[in-house]
N, C-alpha and C positions, 0 to 999 in steps of 0.2 A: 331490155327495159332495164334502167337504173331506177333503182328504189331505195338509193342513199341519199336521204334527204339531209343536208345541212341548214342551219339557221345561220344566214347571213350575219356578219361581224356588224352590221350597221342597221340591224333591226330594229333597236331601240332609239334610234336617232330619230326616227319618224315621231316618235312621241314626245319630242323636245320642242321646245321654240327655237325657231330658225336651226334646227338640228343640233343644237348646242348646250341650250340654257333649259333648267327647271325654272318654275316660276320664282322660287326663293332665289336662285342664281342670277336671276335676271333683275330681281329688285337690288340684290347687293352689288351687282356691277353697274346700273345705272344710279343708285344712291352715290356710289363713291364716284363716278364720272360726273355726276351734276354737282357734288360739293366742290371737286376740283375744278370745274370749269367756272362755277362763281368765285371760288376763291383768286382763279388766275385773272378773272374780268375785274375784280374790285380792288386787287392790291397790284401796284404796278412795282416793278423791280427788274433791274439788270444783273441782279446777282444770279448764277446758276444755282447755287445751292438753296438758296430762298425760292426759286421756281420749280426745283425738285421736291422740296418740302410741300408748297403748296399743291402740287401733283401728286403726293403721296397717297392720298385716298382712292384716286384711279387707280396706281400703281398696286396697292394693296388689295383692291376689289379685282383688278385682273389676275393678280396672283391666285387670289382665293378660288375662281372660276377657271384656272388654267387646266385643261385635261391631264390626267396621271394616267399611265397603262394600268390596267386591271381595277380602277376605281373611276368613277365618273369625274371628280376633279380634287383639287387638293383640299378644299373643305370638307368632302366625303373622307378622306384619307385622315385628315387630322382629328375628325369625329370617331372613326375607328380606332385610333391610337390612343385617344383620350378614354373610350370606354374600354379597350382592353387592359390599360393601368390603373384606371379606377374602378372597375367591375369587380366581380367576384373572382377570388384566386383559387378557391377549392372547389372542384367540379365532381360530382357524384356521377358514378356511372349506374345505371339501372339496367341491367342486359337480362337475358334470359337465364343466366347461371347464377345470378348474385342477387341479393335483397339489400337495398341500400349499403352496399360494402361489408355486409355481415353474413357469416356463415349460417346455414341450416344447421341446427343440433336436432 
């Protein structure tokens, strides 16, 4: 009998909406697409640069919720990068052989 159990790579996908979105990701994506659809409906243009500008909220929202290896999506990756560079720079190790970085006398 094989007792080597592995967690499947997609075990967390069942907790996501449509296997892809967190609730906040879905809101970001739907708002971006909704704004782009409204802009494209009400502003008529034949210029491709204006059309891309009007579609930019959907493009940006899709970029933010796009999956990235080892992270959920680009938004999570950008949040981790921001927390790393704006957070604490000096870390204190509290192990079994030291007390707050000072030696016992």
